N, C-alpha and C positions, 0 to 999 in steps of 0.2 A: 376720389381716390387718385393718388399721385402715381405716376409711372415714370420709369427711366428708360430712355431710348439710347441704345448703344449703336454707334456707327463705327465699324472696325477701322476705317481709314481716317479717323479724326486724330486729333492731337494725342500723342502718347507721352507720358511722363516717365522720366528716368532719373535715377540718382547719380548718373555719371556726369562728370564735369564736361561742359561744352567749351570748346576753344573756337572762337569765332574768327575766321580768317586765318590765312597761312602766315601772316606777318606779325602775329602776336608775340611780343617780346617775352623772353624767358619762359617759354612754354614748357620746356623740359628741365633745363639746368637748375633753376631755382627750386623746383619741386623735388628734384633728386637730392640736392644738398640739404634742403629743409628736412626731408624724411630721414636722411642719414644722421642729422644732428639730433632729431627727436628720439630716434631709436638707439643711438650711440653704438658705433662700431668699436669694439674693444681693441686695444693694442695687441694683446696676446690671447691665445687659447681659443676654445670652441665657442660658438654662439649660433643662434638660429639665423638662417639667411634673412637678410633684410631686402625686401622688394619694393620698388616704386612702380605702380601700374598706370598705364595710359590707355584708356579704352577709346577705340576709334568708332566713328559713326556706323561703319559696316559690320560691327561686332568683332572686328579684329582687335588684337591686344598687343601692345608694345610694352616691354618691361625692362627695368634695370635692376639687377640683383647684386648684392655684395655678400659673399660667404667666406668662411675660413678656408684657407688652402689646405689640402689634405696632407701635404708633405712638410710644410714649414710652420713652425709654431706662431710666428708673427705674420706669415704670408696671408694675402687676401686674393680672392678671385672676383673680378668684376665681369658681369655677364649682361649683355644686351640680347634680348630675344624678341621675336615677332611671331605671332600666331595669326594666320589668315582666317578671317571669318568666312571667306568664300571657299577655300580649298581645305581648311582644317590642317594645313601643313605648318610646321614650325621651323624657323631658322634661328641659329644661335651663334654669337661670337663671344669668345672669352679672352680676357687678358689677365695674366697673373702679375701680382705686385708683391714686393718684398715685405711691405708693411702698410699700415693705415695711412701714414703720411704720403706715401707714393700714390695711393688711391685718391686722396684729397687733392694732390697736385694735378693728377690726371684730369679729374673732374673740373677743376678750376681752369685748366687749359682749354677745355672744350667750349665751343659756343653752341647756342641752340641750333645753328645751321649745321654744325658738325654732327650733333646728335640726330638731327633730321636726316642727314645724309646716311648715317648708320642705319636708321629705320628704313629708308628707301632701299638700300642695298639688301637688307634682310627681307623686306617685302618682295623684292624681285625674286629672291630664292624660293619663296613660298608659292610663287605663281607658275613655276616651271613644271 
């Protein structure tokens, strides 16, 4: 008869992407741009918010979301958010843009280091 031995501190499998090392190139920017291209942000009108999610090793979550602006027909809101796995607190920063082109230009102007700095600032706010 076969038996299975379970050791709770053994290797655990996860479907989350692993980013090995802090110097991994294009950890954020390429994924954000790729997801926005796949899900197509329309020029005008309402659409479901599009989010790009980065899961952290400590069960924290960093996200980037684009959603329609509530007041302008072609306006877009770009939102970075961080939820701490330790404190369960959330910090958010929002930027409003006149149109889709302005969001695209903003994203292209950012480096992964810039995005990482946004994440670090939001993370600090969740630890207070």
